[in-house]
C-alpha positions in Angstrom: -45.0 -11.1 6.3 -45.8 -13.3 9.3 -46.1 -11.9 12.8 -42.8 -13.5 13.8 -41.0 -11.9 10.9 -42.5 -8.5 11.7 -41.1 -8.5 15.2 -39.0 -5.4 16.2 -35.4 -5.7 17.2 -33.3 -3.9 19.8 -29.6 -4.2 20.2 -27.4 -4.3 23.3 -23.8 -3.5 22.6 -21.4 -4.6 25.2 -18.4 -2.2 25.5 -17.5 -2.3 29.2 -14.3 -4.4 28.8 -11.1 -2.8 30.1 -8.9 -4.2 27.3 -5.8 -4.5 29.5 -4.0 -6.6 26.8 -4.0 -3.6 24.5 -1.7 -1.9 27.0 -3.1 1.5 26.1 -4.7 4.5 27.9 -7.3 4.5 25.0 -10.3 2.2 25.7 -10.1 -0.9 23.6 -13.2 -0.3 21.5 -12.0 3.2 20.6 -8.9 1.8 18.8 -9.3 2.6 15.1 -9.8 0.2 12.3 -9.6 1.7 8.9 -9.8 5.1 10.4 -13.0 4.4 12.5 -13.2 3.2 16.1 -14.1 -0.4 16.6 -17.4 0.4 18.2 -18.4 2.7 15.4 -18.0 -0.2 12.9 -20.4 -2.2 15.0 -23.0 0.6 15.3 -22.8 1.2 11.6 -23.4 -2.4 10.9 -26.5 -2.4 13.1 -28.0 0.3 10.9 -28.2 -2.2 8.1 -29.7 -5.1 10.1 -31.7 -3.0 11.0 -32.5 -2.4 14.7 -35.0 0.0 16.1 -33.2 0.8 19.3 -29.6 0.4 20.5 -28.3 0.6 24.0 -24.5 0.6 24.8 -23.1 -0.8 28.1 -19.9 0.8 29.2 -17.7 0.7 32.3 -17.1 3.4 34.8 -15.0 6.3 33.6 -15.7 5.5 29.9 -17.2 8.8 28.9 -15.2 8.7 25.7 -17.0 5.6 24.6 -20.3 7.1 25.4 -19.4 10.1 23.3 -18.4 7.8 20.4 -21.7 5.9 20.7 -23.9 9.0 20.7 -26.8 9.5 20.0 -27.4 5.9 21.3 -28.0 5.8 25.1 -25.3 4.3 27.3 -25.6 2.6 30.7 -22.8 2.1 33.1 -21.9 -1.3 34.5 -20.3 -0.1 37.7 -19.0 -3.6 38.8 -17.4 -6.0 36.3 -19.5 -9.0 37.2 -19.7 -10.7 33.8 -21.5 -10.5 30.5 -24.8 -11.6 31.9 -24.7 -8.8 34.5 -23.7 -6.4 31.7 -26.8 -7.2 29.6 -29.1 -6.8 32.7 -27.8 -3.2 33.0 -29.6 -2.4 29.8 -33.0 -3.5 30.9 -34.2 -0.1 32.2 -32.8 1.8 29.2 -34.9 -0.4 26.9 -37.9 0.8 28.8 -40.2 -2.3 28.5 -39.2 -3.0 24.9 -41.2 -5.9 23.3 -39.6 -7.8 20.6 -36.2 -9.5 20.0 -33.0 -8.4 21.7 -29.8 -8.8 19.8 -26.6 -8.9 22.0 -23.4 -7.9 20.2 -19.9 -7.0 21.2 -18.1 -3.7 20.5 -14.7 -5.4 20.1 -16.0 -7.6 17.2 -16.0 -4.9 14.5 -15.7 -7.3 11.5 -19.1 -8.8 11.8 -21.3 -8.1 8.8 -25.0 -7.2 8.5 -25.8 -10.3 6.4 -24.5 -12.5 9.2 -26.6 -10.7 11.8 -29.6 -10.9 9.5 -29.2 -14.7 9.3 -29.1 -14.8 13.1 -32.4 -12.9 13.3 -33.9 -14.9 10.5 -33.2 -18.2 12.4 -34.9 -16.8 15.5 -38.0 -15.8 13.4 -38.3 -19.0 11.4 -41.5 -20.6 12.6 -41.5 -22.3 15.0 -38.7 -20.1 16.2 -36.1 -21.2 18.8 -36.2 -19.2 22.0 -32.6 -18.3 21.8 -30.3 -18.4 18.7 -26.5 -18.2 19.2 -23.9 -17.2 16.6 -21.2 -19.8 16.4 -18.0 -20.4 14.5 -15.7 -23.4 13.7 -12.2 -23.2 15.0 -9.5 -25.9 14.8 -8.4 -24.8 18.3 -11.1 -23.1 20.3 -8.6 -21.8 22.9 -10.4 -19.4 25.3 -13.7 -19.4 23.4 -16.7 -21.1 24.9 -17.9 -24.4 23.3 -21.3 -24.9 21.9 -22.6 -28.3 23.1 -25.3 -29.7 20.8 -27.5 -32.8 20.7 -27.2 -35.4 17.9 -29.8 -33.4 15.9 -27.6 -30.2 16.1 -29.9 -28.4 18.6 -28.0 -26.3 21.1 -28.1 -27.7 24.6 -25.7 -25.5 26.5 -22.6 -23.3 26.2 -19.7 -24.1 28.4 -16.9 -21.6 29.0 -13.4 -22.8 28.3 -12.3 -22.5 31.9 -15.2 -24.7 33.0 -15.1 -27.2 30.2 -14.1 -30.8 30.6 -11.3 -32.3 28.4 -13.9 -33.8 26.0 -15.8 -30.5 25.8 -12.6 -28.6 25.0 -12.2 -30.8 21.9 -15.5 -29.4 20.4 -14.6 -27.1 17.5 -18.0 -25.3 17.4 -17.2 -22.1 19.4 -19.3 -19.3 20.8 -18.9 -15.8 19.3 -20.9 -14.2 22.1 -23.6 -12.9 19.8 -27.2 -14.1 20.5 -30.8 -13.1 19.9 -33.8 -13.8 22.1 -37.2 -12.4 23.1 -36.7 -9.5 25.4 -39.1 -10.6 28.1 -37.7 -14.1 28.2 -34.0 -13.0 28.1 -34.4 -10.7 31.2 -36.3 -13.5 33.0 -33.5 -15.9 32.4 -30.9 -13.3 33.4 -32.6 -13.0 36.8 -31.9 -16.7 37.3 -28.2 -16.6 36.6 -25.6 -17.9 39.1 -22.0 -17.0 39.5 -20.9 -20.5 40.6 -18.1 -20.9 38.1 -14.4 -20.6 37.6 -14.5 -16.8 37.3 -17.3 -16.1 39.8 -19.1 -14.1 37.1 -22.6 -14.1 35.8 -22.2 -15.6 32.3 -24.6 -14.6 29.6 -24.0 -18.0 28.0 -25.9 -19.7 30.9 -29.2 -18.4 29.6 -29.1 -21.3 27.1 -29.0 -23.9 29.9 -31.8 -22.1 31.7 -33.9 -22.0 28.6 -33.4 -25.7 27.9 -34.4 -26.4 31.5 -37.7 -24.9 30.7 -38.1 -27.1 27.7 -37.4 -24.3 25.2 -35.5 -24.9 22.0 -32.2 -23.2 21.3 -30.3 -23.1 18.0 -26.9 -22.2 16.5 -26.2 -20.2 13.3 -22.7 -20.6 12.0 -20.7 -17.6 10.8 -17.2 -17.2 9.4 -14.5 -17.2 12.1 -12.7 -14.2 10.5 -15.6 -11.8 11.0 -16.5 -13.1 14.5 -13.1 -12.9 16.1 -12.9 -10.5 19.0 -10.0 -8.1 19.2 -8.1 -8.1 22.5 -4.5 -7.2 21.6 -2.5 -5.1 19.2 -1.6 -8.1 17.2 -5.3 -9.0 16.7 -6.0 -5.4 15.8 -3.4 -5.6 13.1 -4.9 -8.8 11.7 -8.3 -7.2 11.7 -7.0 -4.2 9.9 -5.7 -6.4 7.1 -9.1 -8.1 6.8 -10.9 -4.7 6.7 -8.5 -3.3 4.1 -9.0 -6.3 1.8 -12.7 -5.7 2.1 -12.4 -2.0 1.2 -10.0 -2.8 -1.7 -12.5 -5.3 -3.1 -15.3 -2.8 -2.8 -13.3 -0.1 -4.6 -12.5 -2.5 -7.5 -16.1 -3.6 -7.8 -17.2 0.0 -7.8 -15.1 0.7 -11.0 -11.8 2.0 -9.6 -8.4 0.8 -10.9 -5.9 0.0 -8.2 -2.4 -0.5 -9.6 -1.0 -2.2 -6.5 -4.0 -3.0 -4.3 -2.1 -4.4 -1.4 -0.2 -1.2 -1.0 -3.3 1.1 -0.9 -4.9 1.8 2.5 -8.4 3.1 2.7 -10.6 4.6 5.5 -14.0 3.0 6.0 -15.6 6.3 4.8 -13.5 6.8 1.6 -15.9 7.5 -1.3 -14.7 6.6 -4.8 -16.3 7.4 -8.1 -16.2 5.4 -11.3 -13.0 5.2 -13.4 -10.8 6.5 -10.5 -7.2 5.4 -10.9 -5.1 4.9 -7.8 -1.4 4.2 -7.9 0.7 2.2 -5.4 1.4 3.3 -1.8 -1.5 5.7 -1.4 -3.0 6.2 2.1 -6.5 7.6 2.6 -7.3 9.1 6.0 -10.9 9.8 7.1 -13.2 12.0 5.0 -11.9 11.6 1.5 -14.1 11.7 -1.7 -12.7 11.1 -5.2 -15.0 12.0 -8.0 -15.2 10.1 -11.3 -12.0 10.0 -13.4 -9.7 11.4 -10.7 -6.2 10.0 -10.7 -4.1 9.6 -7.5 -0.5 8.8 -8.4 1.9 6.8 -6.1 3.0 7.8 -2.6 0.2 10.3 -1.8 -1.5 10.9 1.5 -5.1 12.3 1.6 -7.3 13.2 4.6 -10.4 15.3 4.8 -10.1 16.1 1.1 -12.5 16.3 -1.9 -11.0 15.6 -5.3 -13.0 16.7 -8.4 -13.6 14.9 -11.7 -10.5 14.3 -13.7 -8.2 15.9 -11.2 -4.6 14.5 -11.0 -2.9 14.2 -7.6 0.8 13.4 -7.0 3.0 11.6 -7.0 4.2 12.4 -3.5 1.4 14.9 -2.7 -0.3 15.5 0.6 -3.9 16.7 0.9 -4.8 17.7 4.4 -8.3 18.4 5.8 -10.2 21.1 3.9 -8.4 20.5 0.6 -10.9 20.9 -2.3 -9.4 20.1 -5.7 -11.5 21.2 -8.7 -12.2 19.4 -11.9 -9.0 18.7 -14.0 -6.8 20.5 -11.5 -3.3 19.2 -10.9 -1.4 18.8 -7.6 2.1 17.6 -8.3 5.0 16.1 -6.4 5.9 17.3 -2.9 2.9 19.7 -2.8 1.0 20.1 0.4 -2.5 21.6 0.5 -4.5 22.4 3.6 -7.9 24.1 3.8 -7.5 25.4 0.3 -9.7 25.3 -2.8 -7.9 24.7 -6.1 -10.5 25.6 -8.7 -11.0 23.9 -12.1 -7.9 23.5 -14.2 -5.6 25.2 -11.7 -2.1 23.7 -11.3 0.4 23.4 -8.4 2.8 21.0 -9.8 6.0 21.2 -7.7 7.3 21.7 -4.2 4.7 24.1 -2.8 2.6 24.7 0.3 -0.9 26.1 0.0 -2.7 26.7 3.2 -5.9 28.7 3.9 -6.1 29.8 0.3 -8.3 30.0 -2.7 -6.7 29.4 -6.1 -8.8 30.5 -9.1 -9.6 28.5 -12.2 -6.6 27.8 -14.5 -4.2 29.7 -12.2 -0.6 28.4 -12.1 1.4 28.1 -8.9 5.2 27.9 -9.6 7.6 25.6 -7.8 8.6 26.5 -4.3 5.6 28.8 -3.7 4.2 29.0 -0.2 1.3 30.8 1.4 2.5 32.3 4.7 -0.8 31.7 6.5 0.2 31.8 10.1 1.8 34.7 12.0 2.3 32.8 15.3 -1.1 33.8 16.6 -3.7 33.7 13.9 -4.3 32.1 10.5 -5.0 34.4 7.5 -6.3 33.8 4.0 -4.7 34.1 0.5 -6.8 34.8 -2.6 -5.4 34.0 -6.0 -7.5 35.0 -8.9 -8.5 33.1 -12.0 -5.7 32.7 -14.5 -3.1 34.2 -12.3 0.5 33.2 -12.7 2.6 32.9 -9.5 6.4 32.6 -10.3 8.6 30.1 -8.7 9.8 30.5 -5.1 7.2 33.1 -4.2 6.1 33.8 -0.6 2.6 35.1 -0.4 2.2 36.7 3.1 -1.4 36.5 4.1 -3.8 38.2 4.2 -3.2 39.0 0.6 -5.0 38.9 -2.7 -3.5 38.4 -6.2 -6.1 39.5 -8.8 -7.2 37.6 -11.8 -4.7 37.2 -14.6 -2.0 38.9 -12.6 1.7 37.8 -12.8 4.0 37.6 -9.8 7.7 37.4 -10.6 9.8 34.5 -9.4 11.4 34.9 -6.0 9.0 37.6 -4.8 7.7 38.2 -1.3 4.2 39.6 -1.8 2.9 41.5 1.2 0.4 43.8 -0.6 -2.5 43.1 -2.8 -1.9 42.7 -6.5 -4.5 44.1 -8.9 -6.0 42.1 -11.7 -3.7 42.0 -14.8 -0.9 43.6 -12.9 2.8 42.5 -12.8 4.3 42.3 -9.3 8.0 41.9 -8.6 9.2 42.1 -5.0 12.8 41.2 -4.5 16.1 42.9 -3.9 18.3 44.2 -6.7 21.1 41.9 -8.0 24.7 42.8 -7.3 27.6 41.1 -9.2 31.1 41.5 -7.6 33.9 40.8 -10.1 36.4 38.1 -8.9 34.5 37.9 -5.6 34.1 34.1 -5.7 37.9 33.6 -6.2 38.7 35.9 -3.3 36.2 34.0 -1.1 37.7 30.6 -1.9 41.2 31.8 -1.2 40.2 33.3 2.1 38.4 30.1 3.2 41.0 27.5 2.0 44.3 29.5 2.2 45.2 28.2 -1.2 45.8 30.1 -4.4 46.4 33.7 -5.0 43.6 36.0 -4.1 42.5 38.1 -6.9 43.1 41.8 -6.4 40.3 43.8 -5.0 38.6 46.0 -7.6 40.1 49.5 -7.7 37.9 52.3 -6.5 36.9 54.6 -9.2 38.7 57.9 -9.2 36.8 60.9 -8.0 
């Protein structure tokens, strides 16, 4: 490896934009994409570049962004004086770093590690350009800056759209904002910036012009416009979500999962899927879901914060909430909701049930309409159901309560006391049948028909 290729890299992530076009109280870069804030996508990508140090530049009052960026240090750009000024704010936090500085934007979450690696490689190709900029081809550059190159394709300068001439605006090679340069050189050039432009700001892009004035070479690496597009509005966020979902669907298929209707399945960026998993149409994965090998998720399910074991079957129309832990070959059926509950191997809850704050033993059976009454208005309490227990339909288990192994609970019971292993528990009122009672009721309500005579009282 050459000395140039061995250079260390630090990253400066610009996240100080207000994002007014989002029309939201949430800072722009905290808006989620596939269940993860935009800035978190960028920081995750940097881990694969890789970079040794990362500094995030935020605006005043953006403590939430700083929290999302932790443990990376953040610096505050108190005045919004442009991208060049924002990068200068990171100088002290880098603490005399020697090596290359990669400047990226927190509102460009679709950028990939291979693209950034190509950018760094161009800088380190001997003899390396002083500055390398990441560009993209657009049929209409719109508000993007234009990359002005000489006939040999060497970058001469970057002109912002507002400052461009009519001929410059026709250039279809546009600036993504990403660049890499030697740290010492970059901060020297930033000290020489002027705000004599249409926006009265200190443009980071002007460092190219300053470098060329010193006789230093600058270059462009082209990336795909889809992954380099910044997100500034809800519409652009929706388009980016579609791109990210297609990436995640492709990754799931390549990993050995079967997707019956790929376009109708929505993943989070941290969804983990084992081999031979089968996923039906219209399934939504929130953050924190793991599916082990051979699991099946049937149509119209919603999963978040859940772990599904090998060969388990979920759905259709099931909801797994955070803390749901479904064991091997367990079944969770239609209109069943599970929260903070472990369903052990081979257990079944196939119909119309709610299980919250519970443990259900291996091969236990939960009848239709069963609920764990886990909240008394003040505190949550746990329900324990033993291995091989049978809970009859329409049972209410009032926590805290334990049903022992192999016990049976009769249908329609309200269980408020522990049930011993192998015991039979029935807790419901006795049945009363009133002869001709239905006929009298209908007559009273409708005024039609002859009411049946009331039953005679037995003689003393």
